N, C-alpha and C positions, 0 to 999 in steps of 0.2 A: 164461515169456515166450517169444514166438515168435522165430523166427530167419530169417535170409536168408543165402543162399550168398555168401561172399566169395571171389573168385578174384584172386590177385595173380600177374601174368604179366610176365616179363622177356623180352628177346629170346632168352635161352638156355633158359628153362624155365618151367614152372608152379611157382612157389615155394610157393603156399599155396592150398588149396581146401577150405573147411570152412564149415559153418553157424555164424553168429555172431549175437549179440544186438544189437551196437552197434559202429559204427566212427566214429572221429574222424580226419579227414584235413585237411591244409592245402591248400585249393584256391586257385585263382587270385584269388579275392576274399576270402580269409580262411579261418578254420577252419570246417569243416562237420561236424555230427553226423548220422549216418545210422542210422535204425532200420528194421526190416522194414516193407514197404509204403510206403517213402518215395516221394515224387513222382519221376517220371523226371528225370534230371539228367545233364548232361555238362559237365565242367570240366577245366582243367589241374590238375596237382598240383605243388606246390612241393617242393623238397628239404626233407624233414621226417621226423618220426617219427609213424607211423600207430599210433593206439591201437585195440586190438581187444578187445571184451568177448566172451568165449566163452560158449556155452550153460552155464548154471549160475553165471555171474558172475565167473569168473576172467578177469583181464586180461593181455594181453601186447602186444608192440610189434614193428613192422616199420620198418626204416630204408629210405627211398626217396630216390633222387636226383632225382626229378621224373618227370613222365609225364602220363597222362591217366586220368580217372575217368569211368566210365559207371555210372549207377544206374538200374536197372529195378525194378519191383515185386518180382520174385523173385530178383534177382541184383545184386551189386555187383562190377564188374570194374575192377581197377586195373591199367592197362598201364604198367609202370614202366620207365624207362631202365635202372635197376639197383635191386635191393632185396635186403635181407638180414634174417634173423631171428637170434636168438641161436644157433640150431642151425647156421646156415650161415656165420656170421661167422668169418673168419680173424683172430683177435684180434691176433696178432703182426704180421700184414701191415698191419692198420689202425693199430697203434701206430707201425710203421716209416714208414708214409705220413705220419702226422701229424708225426713227428719231422723227416722230410725237408723237408716243407713249411715247418715252423717255422725250419729252418736256412736255407732259401732266403729266407724273409722277413727274417731277421736280417741278411742280406747286403745289404739295402736295394736290391733290384732295382727296376727301373722298368717302366712300361707293362704290356705283355701278360704278362710273366713274373711280375710282382707279382700281377696279377689271377689268373693260373693257380695260383700258390702259395697265395693266400688261399682259392680255391675248393677246392683239394686239402686244405688244413688243415680247412676247414669240413666237407667230406664225411667225412673221417676222424673228426673230433670227433663228428659226428652218429651215425656207426656205433658209436662207443664209448659214447656217451650211451645209445643204444638198448640196448646190452648191459647197462649198469647198471640201467636201468629194468626190463628183462626179468628180470634176476637178482633184483631187489628184489620183483618180483611172483611169483616162484617158477617162472619158465620154464614157463608154462601151456601154450604150444604143444607143447613136448616131451612133457608128460604126456598131453595130450588126443590128440595125433596118435599117440603110442605105444599108447594104449589102443584107438584106433579100428583100428589095424593088427592088434592082437592078437585082436580080436573075430572 
């Protein structure tokens, strides 16, 4: 199957840059599946887990907290507010963030504090869910990227 270059960029770094066969992302109007030679597209990206099928069929996942997606015939660029793979996720930090948010929610805060605690809990849960999916798929990114560096 043919491939297209996927680049995931955060304000801090280029998180991922590799040819892929397929990408599924939650855009502003719902879930979008993108194959090579997709029609040009620009959309917002909702906080979600991005599914990536690597060349050869292995799948892995990226947690994104939102951003912007541009699709061109030869490239998919995801500009994310924040993004993590299983290789970059600080598991203990994500677990602590989820626990802190749940503690704040149990105190029955009101208004903006409640909204912020819910958002923090949801972000941490999303990151931990991505890790579970990635582990279940065999951490394909780690294998593929390690092989490409050793070549």
